[in-house]
MMTF fields as JSON, N, C-alpha, C and O atoms, coordinates in Angstrom:
{
  "mmtfVersion": "1.0.0",
  "mmtfProducer": "UNKNOWN",
  "numBonds": 335,
  "numAtoms": 336,
  "numGroups": 84,
  "numChains": 1,
  "numModels": 1,
  "chainsPerModel": [1],
  "groupsPerChain": [84],
  "chainIdList": ["A"],
  "bondAtomList": [4, 2, 8, 6, 12, 10, 16, 14, 20, 18, 24, 22, 28, 26, 32, 30, 36, 34, 40, 38, 44, 42, 48, 46, 52, 50, 56, 54, 60, 58, 64, 62, 68, 66, 72, 70, 76, 74, 80, 78, 84, 82, 88, 86, 92, 90, 96, 94, 100, 98, 104, 102, 108, 106, 112, 110, 116, 114, 120, 118, 124, 122, 128, 126, 132, 130, 136, 134, 140, 138, 144, 142, 148, 146, 152, 150, 156, 154, 160, 158, 164, 162, 168, 166, 172, 170, 176, 174, 180, 178, 184, 182, 188, 186, 192, 190, 196, 194, 200, 198, 204, 202, 208, 206, 212, 210, 216, 214, 220, 218, 224, 222, 228, 226, 232, 230, 236, 234, 240, 238, 244, 242, 248, 246, 252, 250, 256, 254, 260, 258, 264, 262, 268, 266, 272, 270, 276, 274, 280, 278, 284, 282, 288, 286, 292, 290, 296, 294, 300, 298, 304, 302, 308, 306, 312, 310, 316, 314, 320, 318, 324, 322, 328, 326, 332, 330],
  "bondOrderList": [1, 1, 1, 1, 1, 1, 1, 1, 1, 1, 1, 1, 1, 1, 1, 1, 1, 1, 1, 1, 1, 1, 1, 1, 1, 1, 1, 1, 1, 1, 1, 1, 1, 1, 1, 1, 1, 1, 1, 1, 1, 1, 1, 1, 1, 1, 1, 1, 1, 1, 1, 1, 1, 1, 1, 1, 1, 1, 1, 1, 1, 1, 1, 1, 1, 1, 1, 1, 1, 1, 1, 1, 1, 1, 1, 1, 1, 1, 1, 1, 1, 1, 1],
  "groupList": [{"groupName": "MET", "atomNameList": ["N", "CA", "C", "O"], "elementList": ["N", "C", "C", "O"], "formalChargeList": [0, 0, 0, 0], "bondAtomList": [1, 0, 2, 1, 3, 2], "bondOrderList": [1, 1, 2], "singleLetterCode": "M", "chemCompType": "L-PEPTIDE LINKING"}, {"groupName": "LEU", "atomNameList": ["N", "CA", "C", "O"], "elementList": ["N", "C", "C", "O"], "formalChargeList": [0, 0, 0, 0], "bondAtomList": [1, 0, 2, 1, 3, 2], "bondOrderList": [1, 1, 2], "singleLetterCode": "L", "chemCompType": "L-PEPTIDE LINKING"}, {"groupName": "SER", "atomNameList": ["N", "CA", "C", "O"], "elementList": ["N", "C", "C", "O"], "formalChargeList": [0, 0, 0, 0], "bondAtomList": [1, 0, 2, 1, 3, 2], "bondOrderList": [1, 1, 2], "singleLetterCode": "S", "chemCompType": "L-PEPTIDE LINKING"}, {"groupName": "GLU", "atomNameList": ["N", "CA", "C", "O"], "elementList": ["N", "C", "C", "O"], "formalChargeList": [0, 0, 0, 0], "bondAtomList": [1, 0, 2, 1, 3, 2], "bondOrderList": [1, 1, 2], "singleLetterCode": "E", "chemCompType": "L-PEPTIDE LINKING"}, {"groupName": "ILE", "atomNameList": ["N", "CA", "C", "O"], "elementList": ["N", "C", "C", "O"], "formalChargeList": [0, 0, 0, 0], "bondAtomList": [1, 0, 2, 1, 3, 2], "bondOrderList": [1, 1, 2], "singleLetterCode": "I", "chemCompType": "L-PEPTIDE LINKING"}, {"groupName": "TYR", "atomNameList": ["N", "CA", "C", "O"], "elementList": ["N", "C", "C", "O"], "formalChargeList": [0, 0, 0, 0], "bondAtomList": [1, 0, 2, 1, 3, 2], "bondOrderList": [1, 1, 2], "singleLetterCode": "Y", "chemCompType": "L-PEPTIDE LINKING"}, {"groupName": "LYS", "atomNameList": ["N", "CA", "C", "O"], "elementList": ["N", "C", "C", "O"], "formalChargeList": [0, 0, 0, 0], "bondAtomList": [1, 0, 2, 1, 3, 2], "bondOrderList": [1, 1, 2], "singleLetterCode": "K", "chemCompType": "L-PEPTIDE LINKING"}, {"groupName": "PHE", "atomNameList": ["N", "CA", "C", "O"], "elementList": ["N", "C", "C", "O"], "formalChargeList": [0, 0, 0, 0], "bondAtomList": [1, 0, 2, 1, 3, 2], "bondOrderList": [1, 1, 2], "singleLetterCode": "F", "chemCompType": "L-PEPTIDE LINKING"}, {"groupName": "TRP", "atomNameList": ["N", "CA", "C", "O"], "elementList": ["N", "C", "C", "O"], "formalChargeList": [0, 0, 0, 0], "bondAtomList": [1, 0, 2, 1, 3, 2], "bondOrderList": [1, 1, 2], "singleLetterCode": "W", "chemCompType": "L-PEPTIDE LINKING"}, {"groupName": "HIS", "atomNameList": ["N", "CA", "C", "O"], "elementList": ["N", "C", "C", "O"], "formalChargeList": [0, 0, 0, 0], "bondAtomList": [1, 0, 2, 1, 3, 2], "bondOrderList": [1, 1, 2], "singleLetterCode": "H", "chemCompType": "L-PEPTIDE LINKING"}, {"groupName": "ARG", "atomNameList": ["N", "CA", "C", "O"], "elementList": ["N", "C", "C", "O"], "formalChargeList": [0, 0, 0, 0], "bondAtomList": [1, 0, 2, 1, 3, 2], "bondOrderList": [1, 1, 2], "singleLetterCode": "R", "chemCompType": "L-PEPTIDE LINKING"}, {"groupName": "GLY", "atomNameList": ["N", "CA", "C", "O"], "elementList": ["N", "C", "C", "O"], "formalChargeList": [0, 0, 0, 0], "bondAtomList": [1, 0, 2, 1, 3, 2], "bondOrderList": [1, 1, 2], "singleLetterCode": "G", "chemCompType": "PEPTIDE LINKING"}, {"groupName": "ASP", "atomNameList": ["N", "CA", "C", "O"], "elementList": ["N", "C", "C", "O"], "formalChargeList": [0, 0, 0, 0], "bondAtomList": [1, 0, 2, 1, 3, 2], "bondOrderList": [1, 1, 2], "singleLetterCode": "D", "chemCompType": "L-PEPTIDE LINKING"}, {"groupName": "VAL", "atomNameList": ["N", "CA", "C", "O"], "elementList": ["N", "C", "C", "O"], "formalChargeList": [0, 0, 0, 0], "bondAtomList": [1, 0, 2, 1, 3, 2], "bondOrderList": [1, 1, 2], "singleLetterCode": "V", "chemCompType": "L-PEPTIDE LINKING"}, {"groupName": "PRO", "atomNameList": ["N", "CA", "C", "O"], "elementList": ["N", "C", "C", "O"], "formalChargeList": [0, 0, 0, 0], "bondAtomList": [1, 0, 2, 1, 3, 2], "bondOrderList": [1, 1, 2], "singleLetterCode": "P", "chemCompType": "L-PEPTIDE LINKING"}, {"groupName": "GLN", "atomNameList": ["N", "CA", "C", "O"], "elementList": ["N", "C", "C", "O"], "formalChargeList": [0, 0, 0, 0], "bondAtomList": [1, 0, 2, 1, 3, 2], "bondOrderList": [1, 1, 2], "singleLetterCode": "Q", "chemCompType": "L-PEPTIDE LINKING"}, {"groupName": "CYS", "atomNameList": ["N", "CA", "C", "O"], "elementList": ["N", "C", "C", "O"], "formalChargeList": [0, 0, 0, 0], "bondAtomList": [1, 0, 2, 1, 3, 2], "bondOrderList": [1, 1, 2], "singleLetterCode": "C", "chemCompType": "L-PEPTIDE LINKING"}, {"groupName": "ALA", "atomNameList": ["N", "CA", "C", "O"], "elementList": ["N", "C", "C", "O"], "formalChargeList": [0, 0, 0, 0], "bondAtomList": [1, 0, 2, 1, 3, 2], "bondOrderList": [1, 1, 2], "singleLetterCode": "A", "chemCompType": "L-PEPTIDE LINKING"}, {"groupName": "THR", "atomNameList": ["N", "CA", "C", "O"], "elementList": ["N", "C", "C", "O"], "formalChargeList": [0, 0, 0, 0], "bondAtomList": [1, 0, 2, 1, 3, 2], "bondOrderList": [1, 1, 2], "singleLetterCode": "T", "chemCompType": "L-PEPTIDE LINKING"}],
  "groupTypeList": [0, 1, 2, 3, 4, 3, 5, 6, 6, 1, 7, 8, 9, 2, 10, 10, 11, 0, 1, 3, 1, 12, 1, 1, 1, 13, 14, 7, 13, 12, 15, 16, 13, 14, 2, 1, 14, 14, 9, 3, 15, 13, 1, 5, 15, 15, 0, 1, 10, 3, 3, 12, 15, 12, 1, 7, 6, 8, 1, 1, 1, 10, 3, 14, 17, 14, 18, 3, 12, 1, 10, 9, 4, 4, 12, 4, 4, 10, 6, 2, 18, 17, 18, 15],
  "groupIdList": [1, 2, 3, 4, 5, 6, 7, 8, 9, 10, 11, 12, 13, 14, 15, 16, 17, 18, 19, 20, 21, 22, 23, 24, 25, 26, 27, 28, 29, 30, 31, 32, 33, 34, 35, 36, 37, 38, 39, 40, 41, 42, 43, 44, 45, 46, 47, 48, 49, 50, 51, 52, 53, 54, 55, 56, 57, 58, 59, 60, 61, 62, 63, 64, 65, 66, 67, 68, 69, 70, 71, 72, 73, 74, 75, 76, 77, 78, 79, 80, 81, 82, 83, 84],
  "secStructList": [7, 7, 7, 2, 2, 2, 2, 2, 2, 2, 2, 2, 2, 6, 7, 7, 1, 7, 2, 2, 2, 2, 2, 2, 2, 2, 2, 2, 2, 2, 2, 6, 4, 4, 4, 1, 7, 2, 2, 2, 2, 2, 2, 2, 2, 2, 2, 6, 6, 1, 7, 2, 2, 2, 2, 2, 2, 2, 2, 6, 6, 1, 1, 7, 7, 1, 1, 2, 2, 2, 2, 2, 2, 2, 2, 2, 2, 2, 2, 2, 2, 2, 6, 7],
  "xCoordList": [0.869, -0.044, 0.856, 1.885, 0.524, 1.213, 1.021, -0.03, 2.0, 1.808, 1.281, 1.317, 0.812, 0.367, 1.423, 1.199, 2.617, 3.745, 4.116, 4.313, 4.192, 4.383, 3.231, 3.517, 2.058, 0.942, 1.065, 0.756, 1.489, 1.544, 2.695, 2.62, 3.765, 4.993, 4.466, 4.725, 3.757, 3.315, 2.324, 2.424, 1.477, 0.562, 1.352, 1.042, 2.416, 3.14, 3.944, 4.078, 4.478, 5.248, 4.417, 4.933, 2.987, 2.12, 1.707, 1.028, 2.083, 1.79, 3.03, 4.057, 2.922, 4.027, 4.36, 5.448, 3.37, 3.7, 3.254, 3.387, 2.759, 2.235, 0.775, 0.421, -0.101, -1.527, -2.049, -2.804, -1.595, -2.135, -1.882, -2.753, -0.71, -0.313, -1.005, -1.45, -1.088, -1.758, -3.183, -3.626, -3.862, -5.25, -5.537, -6.651, -4.386, -4.456, -3.967, -4.636, -2.804, -2.198, -2.753, -2.816, -3.186, -3.642, -4.961, -5.102, -5.834, -7.047, -6.786, -7.432, -5.722, -5.453, -4.831, -5.275, -3.945, -3.237, -4.294, -4.24, -5.216, -6.169, -7.214, -7.658, -7.613, -8.741, -8.356, -9.059, -7.269, -7.012, -5.75, -5.789, -4.668, -3.378, -3.659, -3.118, -4.34, -4.5, -5.091, -4.762, -5.811, -6.47, -5.624, -5.942, -4.593, -3.781, -3.086, -2.881, -2.751, -1.978, -0.481, -0.021, 0.206, 1.522, 2.546, 3.403, 2.533, 3.438, 2.994, 3.878, 1.736, 1.351, 1.651, 1.975, 1.546, 1.952, 3.468, 3.907, 4.175, 5.678, 5.838, 6.658, 5.116, 5.245, 4.866, 5.415, 3.84, 3.459, 4.601, 4.907, 5.255, 6.27, 7.484, 8.141, 7.696, 8.786, 8.466, 9.328, 7.262, 6.877, 7.131, 7.556, 6.83, 6.937, 8.445, 8.725, 9.271, 10.734, 11.069, 12.16, 10.159, 10.411, 10.086, 9.382, 10.646, 10.534, 9.082, 8.316, 8.767, 7.321, 6.968, 5.852, 7.886, 7.6, 7.374, 6.596, 8.139, 7.877, 6.505, 5.76, 6.22, 4.939, 3.767, 2.761, 3.924, 2.858, 2.714, 1.617, 3.857, 3.661, 3.037, 2.257, 3.434, 2.886, 1.492, 0.669, 1.176, -0.223, -1.235, -2.399, -0.839, -1.686, -1.446, -1.787, -0.904, -0.547, 0.118, -0.18, 0.96, 1.632, 2.777, 3.455, 3.133, 4.483, 4.222, 3.715, 4.627, 4.52, 5.658, 6.804, 5.32, 6.334, 7.466, 7.179, 8.682, 9.678, 9.775, 10.431, 9.015, 9.051, 7.593, 6.638, 7.391, 6.065, 5.484, 4.275, 6.437, 5.875, 5.348, 4.293, 6.011, 5.599, 4.263, 3.333, 4.247, 2.944, 1.874, 0.739, 2.148, 1.024, 0.425, -0.801, 1.262, 0.722, 0.114, -0.827, 0.662, 0.065, -1.301, -2.228, -1.506, -2.793, -3.88, -5.062, -3.255, -4.153, -4.684, -5.859, -3.618, -4.038, -5.057, -6.066, -4.856, -5.703, -7.211, -8.211, -7.227, -8.417, -9.229, -10.447, -8.446, -9.029, -9.62, -10.669, -9.049, -9.568, -10.736, -11.575, -10.792, -11.933, -13.194, -14.263, -13.2, -14.238, -14.477, -15.343, -13.811, -14.049, -14.97, -15.222],
  "yCoordList": [-1.16, 0.006, 1.252, 1.336, 2.169, 3.465, 4.343, 4.306, 5.062, 5.87, 7.237, 7.315, 8.277, 9.436, 10.102, 10.515, 10.221, 10.775, 10.152, 10.798, 8.79, 8.067, 8.343, 8.563, 8.313, 8.641, 9.989, 10.142, 10.962, 12.27, 12.348, 13.098, 11.634, 11.815, 11.013, 11.467, 9.864, 9.216, 10.211, 10.348, 10.843, 11.791, 12.847, 13.147, 13.472, 14.485, 13.922, 14.631, 12.764, 12.272, 11.727, 11.537, 11.484, 11.17, 12.377, 12.211, 13.531, 14.811, 14.995, 15.442, 14.647, 14.56, 15.734, 15.797, 16.755, 17.911, 17.674, 18.537, 16.48, 16.131, 15.825, 14.838, 16.705, 16.623, 15.244, 14.714, 14.63, 13.191, 12.268, 11.474, 12.339, 11.501, 11.873, 10.996, 13.192, 13.646, 13.092, 12.623, 13.178, 12.739, 11.189, 10.724, 10.465, 9.048, 8.761, 8.046, 9.315, 8.991, 9.522, 8.828, 10.848, 11.423, 10.867, 10.757, 10.553, 9.896, 8.519, 8.056, 7.83, 6.458, 6.514, 5.743, 7.29, 7.501, 7.967, 7.503, 8.832, 9.255, 8.225, 8.139, 7.471, 6.46, 5.047, 4.31, 4.647, 3.236, 2.802, 1.81, 3.632, 3.272, 2.885, 1.855, 3.522, 3.1, 1.747, 1.032, 1.36, 0.037, -1.178, -2.359, -0.765, -1.761, -2.695, -2.223, -3.846, -4.642, -4.117, -3.575, -4.258, -3.591, -3.895, -3.045, -5.099, -5.412, -4.456, -3.9, -4.287, -3.448, -2.008, -1.267, -1.567, -0.192, -0.015, 1.051, -1.04, -0.901, -0.864, -0.114, -1.606, -1.608, -0.226, 0.24, 0.363, 1.776, 2.776, 3.651, 2.621, 3.5, 3.298, 4.249, 2.086, 1.806, 2.364, 2.963, 2.201, 2.752, 4.217, 4.724, 4.905, 6.374, 6.832, 8.006, 5.953, 6.288, 6.302, 6.727, 5.853, 5.943, 7.236, 8.091, 7.35, 8.686, 8.932, 8.006, 10.22, 10.493, 9.989, 9.524, 10.081, 9.557, 8.08, 7.595, 7.36, 5.97, 5.636, 4.78, 6.296, 6.032, 6.33, 5.62, 7.321, 7.839, 6.648, 6.169, 6.246, 5.243, 3.813, 3.076, 3.619, 2.246, 2.419, 1.517, 3.635, 3.752, 3.915, 3.546, 4.427, 4.487, 3.284, 3.339, 2.294, 1.037, 1.238, 0.518, 2.175, 2.433, 1.624, 1.488, 1.02, 0.107, -0.552, 0.011, -1.821, -2.653, -2.214, -1.943, -2.174, -2.06, -3.115, -4.287, -2.758, -3.715, -4.951, -5.948, -4.795, -5.823, -6.392, -5.66, -7.546, -8.063, -7.25, -7.043, -6.782, -5.988, -4.657, -4.234, -3.941, -2.776, -2.9, -2.107, -4.026, -4.264, -4.525, -4.107, -5.217, -5.465, -4.274, -4.163, -3.274, -2.022, -1.111, -0.357, -1.211, -0.304, -0.922, -0.151, -2.27, -2.795, -2.434, -2.163, -2.486, -2.118, -0.675, -0.348, 0.18, 1.713, 1.858, 2.53, 1.271, 1.26, 0.805, 1.457, -0.384, -0.95, 0.104, 0.252, 0.793, 1.702, 2.859, 3.331, 3.364, 4.516, 4.206, 5.056, 2.993, 2.499, 2.45, 2.526, 2.339, 2.267, 3.486, 3.489, 4.679, 5.894, 6.807, 7.913],
  "zCoordList": [-0.007, 0.081, -0.089, 0.581, -0.914, -0.931, 0.372, 1.011, 0.695, 1.719, 1.049, -0.179, 1.781, 1.115, 0.331, -0.807, 0.935, 0.247, -1.093, -2.122, -0.967, -2.261, -3.369, -4.546, -2.936, -3.757, -4.369, -5.55, -3.654, -4.185, -5.105, -6.078, -4.885, -5.768, -7.163, -8.278, -6.982, -8.22, -8.902, -10.122, -8.294, -8.973, -9.678, -10.831, -9.03, -9.605, -10.746, -11.743, -10.715, -11.78, -13.036, -14.137, -12.722, -13.807, -14.646, -15.66, -14.267, -15.038, -15.801, -15.29, -17.024, -18.017, -18.868, -19.441, -18.98, -19.646, -21.242, -22.11, -21.439, -22.84, -22.626, -21.981, -23.19, -22.886, -23.068, -22.253, -24.241, -24.481, -23.345, -22.99, -22.754, -21.711, -20.383, -19.642, -20.095, -18.978, -18.857, -17.808, -19.993, -20.018, -19.854, -19.611, -20.02, -19.727, -18.292, -17.547, -17.904, -16.706, -15.437, -14.423, -15.499, -14.418, -13.804, -12.586, -14.625, -14.181, -13.621, -12.681, -14.295, -13.943, -12.485, -11.634, -12.214, -10.973, -9.929, -8.79, -10.263, -9.305, -8.997, -7.852, -9.923, -9.769, -9.549, -8.858, -10.11, -10.162, -9.236, -8.507, -9.347, -8.706, -7.125, -6.723, -6.351, -4.97, -4.907, -3.96, -5.677, -5.587, -6.262, -6.122, -6.955, -7.6, -6.542, -5.423, -6.789, -6.023, -5.991, -6.996, -4.958, -4.804, -5.842, -6.083, -6.517, -7.504, -8.755, -9.408, -9.054, -10.19, -9.936, -10.864, -8.625, -8.199, -8.559, -8.988, -8.371, -8.594, -10.235, -10.765, -10.873, -12.344, -12.994, -13.992, -12.277, -12.798, -12.485, -13.296, -11.231, -10.929, -11.953, -12.375, -12.279, -13.2, -14.511, -15.153, -14.952, -16.26, -16.408, -17.446, -15.251, -15.193, -15.419, -15.657, -15.339, -15.652, -17.187, -17.569, -18.03, -19.395, -20.031, -19.492, -21.242, -21.879, -22.386, -22.653, -22.497, -22.854, -24.269, -24.504, -25.162, -26.507, -26.651, -27.473, -25.759, -25.768, -25.084, -25.56, -24.023, -23.246, -24.257, -24.277, -25.025, -25.953, -27.034, -27.322, -27.569, -28.658, -27.972, -28.575, -26.868, -26.26, -25.842, -26.004, -25.27, -24.69, -25.983, -25.833, -27.174, -28.202, -29.155, -30.336, -28.654, -29.457, -30.867, -31.82, -30.94, -32.214, -32.13, -33.149, -31.005, -30.954, -29.624, -28.654, -29.684, -28.395, -27.283, -27.644, -26.137, -25.073, -25.099, -25.342, -24.87, -24.868, -23.964, -24.265, -22.741, -21.774, -21.475, -21.735, -20.991, -20.666, -19.478, -19.375, -18.554, -17.334, -17.855, -17.382, -18.816, -19.322, -20.077, -19.926, -20.951, -21.715, -20.68, -20.908, -19.499, -18.654, -18.074, -18.065, -17.536, -17.019, -18.077, -17.829, -19.2, -20.202, -20.531, -20.782, -20.552, -20.787, -19.657, -19.871, -18.448, -17.413, -17.563, -17.402, -17.907, -18.115, -19.214, -19.003, -20.371, -21.494, -21.065, -21.368, -20.33, -19.973, -19.03, -19.13, -18.134, -17.227, -17.922, -17.485, -18.966, -19.795, -20.588, -20.889, -20.926, -21.757, -20.924, -21.531, -19.664, -18.728, -18.105, -17.231, -18.403, -17.82, -18.517, -18.04]
}
């Protein structure tokens, strides 16, 4: 479980400065990350270390993410935005 400080850091790092990413990541971190299992929260944190251009390509399915872990968290994000 994320502490309040960890959650606030994740929220801040989810604001990427690219509108398309912000529209996907900010609602996801706000609505979904707190209820993710700890290992998926870690995957999300790791994903945020990637470059914006890569995240954009992966989230819009223009290119597959290079690892199974990244593909997994990308899939979770995409499914969550489909239900919002």
